[in-house]
FIKOL-523869 format. One record per residue: residue number from 1; chain; y negated, x, z negated of N, C-alpha, C in turn. Coordinates in nm, 4 decimals. Layout:
<pts>
num/cadena/n_Y/n_X/n_Z/ca_Y/ca_X/ca_Z/c_Y/c_X/c_Z
NUM/A/Y/X/Z/Y/X/Z/Y/X/Z
...
</pts>
This chain:
<pts>
num/cadena/n_Y/n_X/n_Z/ca_Y/ca_X/ca_Z/c_Y/c_X/c_Z
1/A/-11.9494/8.2266/3.0895/-12.0767/8.2736/3.0419/-12.0694/8.2816/2.8895
2/A/-12.1044/8.3975/2.8366/-12.1036/8.4152/2.6922/-12.2410/8.4611/2.6445
3/A/-12.2677/8.4344/2.5197/-12.3921/8.4734/2.4543/-12.3827/8.6213/2.4193
4/A/-12.4641/8.7044/2.4827/-12.4599/8.8486/2.4599/-12.4912/8.8838/2.3149
5/A/-12.5641/8.7981/2.2448/-12.5983/8.8232/2.1050/-12.4749/8.8148/2.0154
6/A/-12.3749/8.7412/2.0599/-12.2530/8.7196/1.9812/-12.1290/8.7657/2.0574
7/A/-12.1410/8.8804/2.1223/-12.0325/8.9290/2.2075/-11.9018/8.9465/2.1312
8/A/-11.9078/8.9957/2.0096/-11.7844/9.0144/1.9324/-11.7069/8.8846/1.9177
9/A/-11.7786/8.7779/1.8846/-11.7122/8.6480/1.8679/-11.6617/8.5932/2.0011
10/A/-11.7419/8.6125/2.1034/-11.7095/8.5545/2.2340/-11.6012/8.6329/2.3075
11/A/-11.5863/8.7593/2.2727/-11.4915/8.8434/2.3444/-11.3466/8.8011/2.3238
12/A/-11.3137/8.7429/2.2095/-11.1743/8.7023/2.1870/-11.1317/8.5941/2.2864
13/A/-11.2198/8.4993/2.3151/-11.1870/8.3957/2.4134/-11.1763/8.4570/2.5534
14/A/-11.2662/8.5496/2.5836/-11.2611/8.6185/2.7122/-11.1282/8.6907/2.7286
15/A/-11.0832/8.7566/2.6227/-10.9557/8.8283/2.6277/-10.8381/8.7320/2.6459
16/A/-10.8462/8.6148/2.5849/-10.7410/8.5144/2.6040/-10.7349/8.4717/2.7506
17/A/-10.8508/8.4516/2.8116/-10.8535/8.4132/2.9524/-10.7971/8.5240/3.0402
18/A/-10.8298/8.6477/3.0079/-10.7763/8.7612/3.0837/-10.6251/8.7693/3.0704
19/A/-10.5748/8.7567/2.9487/-10.4301/8.7639/2.9286/-10.3578/8.6481/2.9954
20/A/-10.4265/8.5383/3.0133/-10.3661/8.4240/3.0817/-10.3542/8.4502/3.2313
21/A/-10.4193/8.5548/3.2778/-10.4126/8.5887/3.4196/-10.5060/8.5057/3.5046
22/A/-10.6083/8.4486/3.4440/-10.7029/8.3647/3.5177/-10.8116/8.4504/3.5820
23/A/-10.8541/8.4135/3.7032/-10.9632/8.4877/3.7676/-11.0910/8.4706/3.6857
24/A/-11.1667/8.5792/3.6707/-11.2773/8.5739/3.5763/-11.3892/8.6698/3.6130
25/A/-11.5114/8.6217/3.6014/-11.6319/8.7044/3.6032/-11.6984/8.6778/3.4688
26/A/-11.7271/8.7842/3.3949/-11.7910/8.7686/3.2644/-11.9423/8.7768/3.2810
27/A/-12.0113/8.6712/3.2391/-12.1572/8.6664/3.2456/-12.2097/8.6758/3.1027
28/A/-12.2879/8.7806/3.0766/-12.3485/8.8007/2.9453/-12.4912/8.7475/2.9519
29/A/-12.5129/8.6317/2.8946/-12.6458/8.5709/2.8978/-12.7241/8.6098/2.7725
30/A/-12.8539/8.5937/2.7785/-12.9461/8.6244/2.6680/-12.9458/8.7736/2.6352
31/A/-12.9386/8.8547/2.7396/-12.9395/9.0000/2.7214/-13.0671/9.0472/2.6525
32/A/-13.1791/8.9805/2.6802/-13.3059/9.0199/2.6185/-13.3014/9.0022/2.4665
33/A/-13.2469/8.8903/2.4219/-13.2380/8.8645/2.2786/-13.1392/8.9585/2.2108
34/A/-13.0337/8.9943/2.2821/-12.9379/9.0907/2.2281/-13.0070/9.2260/2.2092
35/A/-13.0841/9.2682/2.3084/-13.1561/9.3950/2.2984/-13.2576/9.3923/2.1851
36/A/-13.3268/9.2792/2.1686/-13.4233/9.2656/2.0584/-13.3568/9.2825/1.9228
37/A/-13.2304/9.2446/1.9143/-13.1546/9.2579/1.7888/-13.0895/9.3951/1.7760
38/A/-13.1175/9.4830/1.8709/-13.0617/9.6177/1.8654/-12.9200/9.6282/1.9187
39/A/-12.8751/9.5263/1.9885/-12.7397/9.5261/2.0444/-12.7456/9.5893/2.1832
40/A/-12.6750/9.6996/2.2000/-12.6692/9.7678/2.3285/-12.5321/9.7423/2.3914
41/A/-12.5339/9.6912/2.5127/-12.4084/9.6622/2.5826/-12.4068/9.7421/2.7121
42/A/-12.3089/9.8294/2.7244/-12.2929/9.9062/2.8473/-12.2104/9.8215/2.9441
43/A/-12.2800/9.7492/3.0296/-12.2147/9.6529/3.1187/-12.1111/9.7190/3.2088
44/A/-12.1440/9.8321/3.2680/-12.0477/9.8962/3.3586/-11.9234/9.9431/3.2835
45/A/-11.9417/9.9937/3.1612/-11.8262/10.0374/3.0814/-11.7408/9.9175/3.0407
46/A/-11.8055/9.8076/3.0007/-11.7327/9.6857/2.9640/-11.6536/9.6331/3.0834
47/A/-11.7165/9.6359/3.2010/-11.6495/9.5923/3.3235/-11.5270/9.6780/3.3513
48/A/-11.5428/9.8077/3.3342/-11.4313/9.8996/3.3571/-11.3186/9.8757/3.2564
49/A/-11.3533/9.8586/3.1288/-11.2523/9.8370/3.0257/-11.1763/9.7063/3.0453
50/A/-11.2485/9.6017/3.0847/-11.1854/9.4710/3.1025/-11.1191/9.4558/3.2392
51/A/-11.1624/9.5358/3.3359/-11.1067/9.5262/3.4708/-11.1569/9.4059/3.5481
52/A/-11.2748/9.3565/3.5117/-11.3347/9.2411/3.5790/-11.4839/9.2665/3.5990
53/A/-11.5464/9.1921/3.6910/-11.6920/9.2037/3.7047/-11.7625/9.1502/3.5801
54/A/-11.8650/9.2213/3.5357/-11.9473/9.1786/3.4223/-12.0928/9.1842/3.4674
55/A/-12.1664/9.0770/3.4436/-12.3063/9.0675/3.4861/-12.3911/9.0264/3.3669
56/A/-12.5009/9.0977/3.3453/-12.5953/9.0620/3.2402/-12.7047/8.9718/3.2960
57/A/-12.7398/8.8667/3.2230/-12.8434/8.7749/3.2706/-12.9389/8.7352/3.1580
58/A/-13.0555/8.6894/3.2011/-13.1507/8.6206/3.1136/-13.1841/8.4945/3.1924
59/A/-13.1043/8.3919/3.1751/-13.1107/8.2753/3.2627/-13.2450/8.2037/3.2597
60/A/-13.3085/8.1955/3.1449/-13.4350/8.1219/3.1394/-13.5451/8.1906/3.2199
61/A/-13.5288/8.3225/3.2444/-13.6252/8.3966/3.3260/-13.5728/8.4211/3.4673
62/A/-13.4493/8.3833/3.4911/-13.3893/8.4039/3.6227/-13.3447/8.5472/3.6480
63/A/-13.3452/8.6307/3.5458/-13.3048/8.7705/3.5628/-13.1529/8.7817/3.5663
64/A/-13.1077/8.8609/3.6617/-12.9645/8.8834/3.6765/-12.8953/8.7789/3.7636
65/A/-12.9682/8.6779/3.8033/-12.9077/8.5696/3.8830/-12.8649/8.6202/4.0207
66/A/-12.9481/8.7047/4.0817/-12.9111/8.7592/4.2136/-12.7853/8.8454/4.2019
67/A/-12.7767/8.9267/4.0949/-12.6579/9.0085/4.0722/-12.5352/8.9191/4.0515
68/A/-12.5552/8.8085/3.9820/-12.4458/8.7139/3.9598/-12.4011/8.6518/4.0920
69/A/-12.4968/8.6118/4.1747/-12.4623/8.5543/4.3057/-12.3843/8.6550/4.3893
70/A/-12.4273/8.7814/4.3839/-12.3569/8.8863/4.4579/-12.2148/8.9027/4.4057
71/A/-12.2009/8.9069/4.2728/-12.0681/8.9217/4.2120/-11.9768/8.8055/4.2519
72/A/-12.0323/8.6853/4.2544/-11.9534/8.5675/4.2931/-11.9140/8.5760/4.4397
73/A/-12.0087/8.6134/4.5265/-11.9780/8.6187/4.6698/-11.8781/8.7289/4.7034
74/A/-11.8769/8.8360/4.6242/-11.7831/8.9463/4.6480/-11.6510/8.9282/4.5750
75/A/-11.6455/8.8294/4.4882/-11.5274/8.8069/4.4057/-11.4151/8.7461/4.4876
76/A/-11.2959/8.8018/4.4703/-11.1770/8.7493/4.5368/-11.0726/8.7184/4.4301
77/A/-11.0520/8.5887/4.3990/-10.9474/8.5570/4.3008/-10.8137/8.6136/4.3470
78/A/-10.7410/8.6692/4.2531/-10.6118/8.7278/4.2877/-10.6246/8.8705/4.3371
79/A/-10.7467/8.9255/4.3346/-10.7709/9.0637/4.3717/-10.6844/9.1548/4.2846
80/A/-10.6426/9.2684/4.3391/-10.5555/9.3593/4.2644/-10.6171/9.4022/4.1320
81/A/-10.7484/9.4215/4.1286/-10.8137/9.4609/4.0036/-10.7968/9.3511/3.8988
82/A/-10.8060/9.2257/3.9419/-10.7889/9.1129/3.8508/-10.6429/9.0955/3.8124
83/A/-10.5522/9.1251/3.9058/-10.4102/9.1010/3.8816/-10.3466/9.2052/3.7913
84/A/-10.4240/9.3018/3.7468/-10.3669/9.4067/3.6642/-10.3156/9.3516/3.5312
85/A/-10.3245/9.2205/3.5126/-10.2778/9.1522/3.3913/-10.3144/9.2276/3.2657
86/A/-10.4297/9.1970/3.2158/-10.4762/9.2585/3.0924/-10.3788/9.2223/2.9815
87/A/-10.3303/9.3234/2.9134/-10.2349/9.2998/2.8056/-10.2794/9.3796/2.6842
88/A/-10.3154/9.3087/2.5818/-10.3519/9.3736/2.4566/-10.2268/9.4026/2.3767
89/A/-10.2295/9.5110/2.3029/-10.1188/9.5432/2.2142/-10.1554/9.4916/2.0755
90/A/-10.0808/9.3943/2.0268/-10.1082/9.3338/1.8976/-10.0354/9.4042/1.7836
91/A/-9.9728/9.5160/1.8132/-9.9091/9.5961/1.7089/-9.7689/9.5524/1.6757
92/A/-9.7055/9.6326/1.5916/-9.5642/9.6119/1.5594/-9.5387/9.4872/1.4755
93/A/-9.6417/9.4333/1.4132/-9.6214/9.3135/1.3313/-9.6217/9.1855/1.4143
94/A/-9.6876/9.1868/1.5304/-9.7003/9.0647/1.6094/-9.6243/9.0716/1.7422
95/A/-9.6209/9.1883/1.8066/-9.5566/9.2008/1.9377/-9.4116/9.1497/1.9397
96/A/-9.3288/9.1781/1.8369/-9.1912/9.1263/1.8408/-9.1861/8.9729/1.8469
97/A/-9.2788/8.9072/1.7803/-9.2834/8.7609/1.7847/-9.3259/8.7112/1.9229
98/A/-9.4204/8.7815/1.9837/-9.4623/8.7447/2.1195/-9.3428/8.7540/2.2124
99/A/-9.2697/8.8657/2.2042/-9.1509/8.8847/2.2892/-9.0449/8.7781/2.2625
100/A/-9.0242/8.7440/2.1349/-8.9242/8.6425/2.1004/-8.9623/8.5071/2.1589
101/A/-9.0873/8.4691/2.1479/-9.1307/8.3398/2.2010/-9.1256/8.3424/2.3536
102/A/-9.1653/8.4543/2.4157/-9.1541/8.4674/2.5614/-9.0100/8.4460/2.6061
103/A/-8.9151/8.5008/2.5290/-8.7737/8.4858/2.5616/-8.7264/8.3414/2.5553
104/A/-8.7935/8.2610/2.4751/-8.7567/8.1197/2.4630/-8.8109/8.0354/2.5790
105/A/-8.9102/8.0886/2.6465/-8.9712/8.0137/2.7570/-8.8974/8.0461/2.8858
106/A/-8.7948/7.9690/2.9148/-8.7225/7.9942/3.0380/-8.8102/7.9561/3.1570
107/A/-8.7765/8.0033/3.2778/-8.8614/7.9772/3.3948/-8.8882/7.8291/3.4209
108/A/-8.7909/7.7436/3.3947/-8.8120/7.6003/3.4189/-8.9218/7.5468/3.3278
109/A/-8.9157/7.5840/3.2013/-9.0184/7.5365/3.1073/-9.1542/7.5929/3.1433
110/A/-9.1566/7.7224/3.1754/-9.2846/7.7850/3.2091/-9.3461/7.7169/3.3310
111/A/-9.2620/7.6901/3.4334/-9.3131/7.6245/3.5539/-9.3645/7.4852/3.5219
112/A/-9.2899/7.4141/3.4388/-9.3304/7.2788/3.4024/-9.4603/7.2794/3.3223
113/A/-9.4691/7.3700/3.2276/-9.5916/7.3809/3.1482/-9.7072/7.4181/3.2393
114/A/-9.6841/7.5171/3.3262/-9.7898/7.5615/3.4165/-9.8321/7.4499/3.5106
115/A/-9.7341/7.3754/3.5636/-9.7676/7.2659/3.6535/-9.8471/7.1593/3.5802
116/A/-9.8078/7.1366/3.4568/-9.8740/7.0349/3.3752/-10.0214/7.0669/3.3562
117/A/-10.0532/7.1929/3.3323/-10.1925/7.2285/3.3080/-10.2582/7.2888/3.4316
118/A/-10.1825/7.2967/3.5414/-10.2347/7.3384/3.6717/-10.3092/7.4713/3.6695
119/A/-10.2591/7.5696/3.5970/-10.3278/7.6979/3.5942/-10.2364/7.8157/3.6211
120/A/-10.1069/7.8033/3.5992/-10.0173/7.9159/3.6155/-10.0372/8.0200/3.5062
121/A/-10.0595/7.9767/3.3854/-10.0806/8.0668/3.2728/-9.9531/8.1463/3.2468
122/A/-9.9680/8.2729/3.2146/-9.8521/8.3596/3.1923/-9.7726/8.3190/3.0687
123/A/-9.6441/8.3597/3.0686/-9.5588/8.3334/2.9518/-9.6180/8.3980/2.8270
124/A/-9.6734/8.5159/2.8432/-9.7331/8.5862/2.7292/-9.8485/8.5052/2.6705
125/A/-9.9338/8.4505/2.7570/-10.0475/8.3715/2.7087/-9.9990/8.2449/2.6382
126/A/-9.8972/8.1808/2.6939/-9.8415/8.0609/2.6299/-9.7820/8.0996/2.4942
127/A/-9.7124/8.2132/2.4906/-9.6529/8.2606/2.3651/-9.7598/8.2846/2.2599
128/A/-9.8696/8.3465/2.2993/-9.9791/8.3718/2.2051/-10.0371/8.2407/2.1523
129/A/-10.0524/8.1426/2.2413/-10.1034/8.0121/2.1974/-10.0066/7.9463/2.0989
130/A/-9.8783/7.9556/2.1278/-9.7788/7.8967/2.0386/-9.7783/7.9647/1.9025
131/A/-9.7929/8.0958/1.9025/-9.7967/8.1684/1.7751/-9.9208/8.1333/1.6931
132/A/-10.0257/8.0888/1.7616/-10.1478/8.0450/1.6931/-10.1393/7.8971/1.6563
133/A/-10.0224/7.8386/1.6855/-9.9983/7.6964/1.6595/-10.0988/7.6068/1.7315
134/A/-10.1303/7.6463/1.8560/-10.2194/7.5675/1.9387/-10.1532/7.4326/1.9682
135/A/-10.2176/7.3255/1.9299/-10.1582/7.1917/1.9424/-10.1270/7.1541/2.0865
136/A/-10.2157/7.1880/2.1773/-10.1937/7.1531/2.3178/-10.0721/7.2263/2.3737
137/A/-10.0623/7.3564/2.3456/-9.9471/7.4335/2.3930/-9.8179/7.3816/2.3315
138/A/-9.8209/7.3488/2.2028/-9.7023/7.2934/2.1370/-9.6601/7.1607/2.2003
139/A/-9.7559/7.0760/2.2333/-9.7252/6.9469/2.2947/-9.6649/6.9650/2.4340
140/A/-9.7207/7.0568/2.5136/-9.6652/7.0843/2.6467/-9.5227/7.1364/2.6355
141/A/-9.4991/7.2224/2.5371/-9.3647/7.2757/2.5184/-9.2685/7.1653/2.4758
142/A/-9.3130/7.0767/2.3896/-9.2276/6.9637/2.3478/-9.1903/6.8779/2.4683
143/A/-9.2886/6.8509/2.5540/-9.2601/6.7710/2.6755/-9.1607/6.8419/2.7654
144/A/-9.1815/6.9721/2.7848/-9.0915/7.0489/2.8699/-8.9517/7.0527/2.8102
145/A/-8.9434/7.0629/2.6773/-8.8140/7.0681/2.6102/-8.7385/6.9368/2.6279
146/A/-8.8098/6.8252/2.6281/-8.7444/6.6949/2.6490/-8.6825/6.6871/2.7876
147/A/-8.7481/6.7529/2.8857/-8.7008/6.7470/3.0239/-8.5984/6.8552/3.0570
148/A/-8.5904/6.9591/2.9754/-8.4994/7.0701/3.0020/-8.4269/7.1059/2.8741
149/A/-8.2970/7.1056/2.8756/-8.2210/7.1408/2.7559/-8.2352/7.2902/2.7301
150/A/-8.2713/7.3277/2.6081/-8.2827/7.4705/2.5748/-8.2256/7.4978/2.4364
151/A/-8.1196/7.4312/2.3979/-8.0660/7.4457/2.2641/-7.9664/7.5579/2.2477
152/A/-7.9763/7.6650/2.3288/-7.8827/7.7757/2.3154/-7.8948/7.8386/2.1777
153/A/-7.7794/7.8644/2.1187/-7.7760/7.9201/1.9835/-7.8482/8.0545/1.9764
154/A/-7.8316/8.1396/2.0791/-7.8946/8.2719/2.0766/-8.0463/8.2608/2.0741
155/A/-8.1005/8.1613/2.1441/-8.2454/8.1411/2.1436/-8.2924/8.0973/2.0055
156/A/-8.2148/8.0111/1.9425/-8.2547/7.9606/1.8117/-8.2586/8.0733/1.7091
157/A/-8.1665/8.1679/1.7200/-8.1642/8.2780/1.6248/-8.2832/8.3711/1.6449
158/A/-8.3292/8.3881/1.7704/-8.4401/8.4775/1.8001/-8.5736/8.4171/1.7598
159/A/-8.5820/8.2882/1.7593/-8.7108/8.2219/1.7401/-8.7577/8.2296/1.5962
160/A/-8.8889/8.2518/1.5772/-8.9433/8.2394/1.4426/-8.9147/8.0984/1.3916
161/A/-8.8910/8.0817/1.2618/-8.8499/7.9537/1.2042/-8.9340/7.8363/1.2499
162/A/-9.0660/7.8537/1.2555/-9.1514/7.7399/1.2873/-9.1350/7.6885/1.4304
163/A/-9.0648/7.7666/1.5185/-9.0457/7.7216/1.6551/-8.9022/7.6788/1.6857
164/A/-8.8127/7.6851/1.5889/-8.6714/7.6547/1.6143/-8.6442/7.5100/1.6433
165/A/-8.7191/7.4187/1.5872/-8.6911/7.2771/1.6034/-8.8043/7.2030/1.6719
166/A/-8.8540/7.2577/1.7809/-8.9658/7.1907/1.8493/-8.9204/7.0638/1.9135
</pts>
């Protein structure tokens, strides 16, 4: 559930969840206040662009709750529409680093990290978190590295400097 008045700010977290491959229904709450501020949100277009169900609500008035219940009852985690793995293009300055970090995450580490956090987050999502220096992701990677040797020279050369000695 995100505040429709601050959709720009809230959308980045939503996109992170999508890139992680997590099942998701986006609920835009406080639609009335967003409209009062002149914010127009085309819910069906947003749903189409994101590839997930999007529902507008005004929870304090109970508006949109029935639509939300319907969306939840019709929602199937792992549905093909959800599995389309939303992938943003971060451009030529960032994508090579994402690919390099993904290359460092061998399947054993990815499985261990995923098992540790019980979500099955994609390698790309983990790579993005690592590039943002997310402390939790870095700690999970350190734990996985202790359990799995990954000191191959070729990997060290590909890795951005800040990730070479995790």
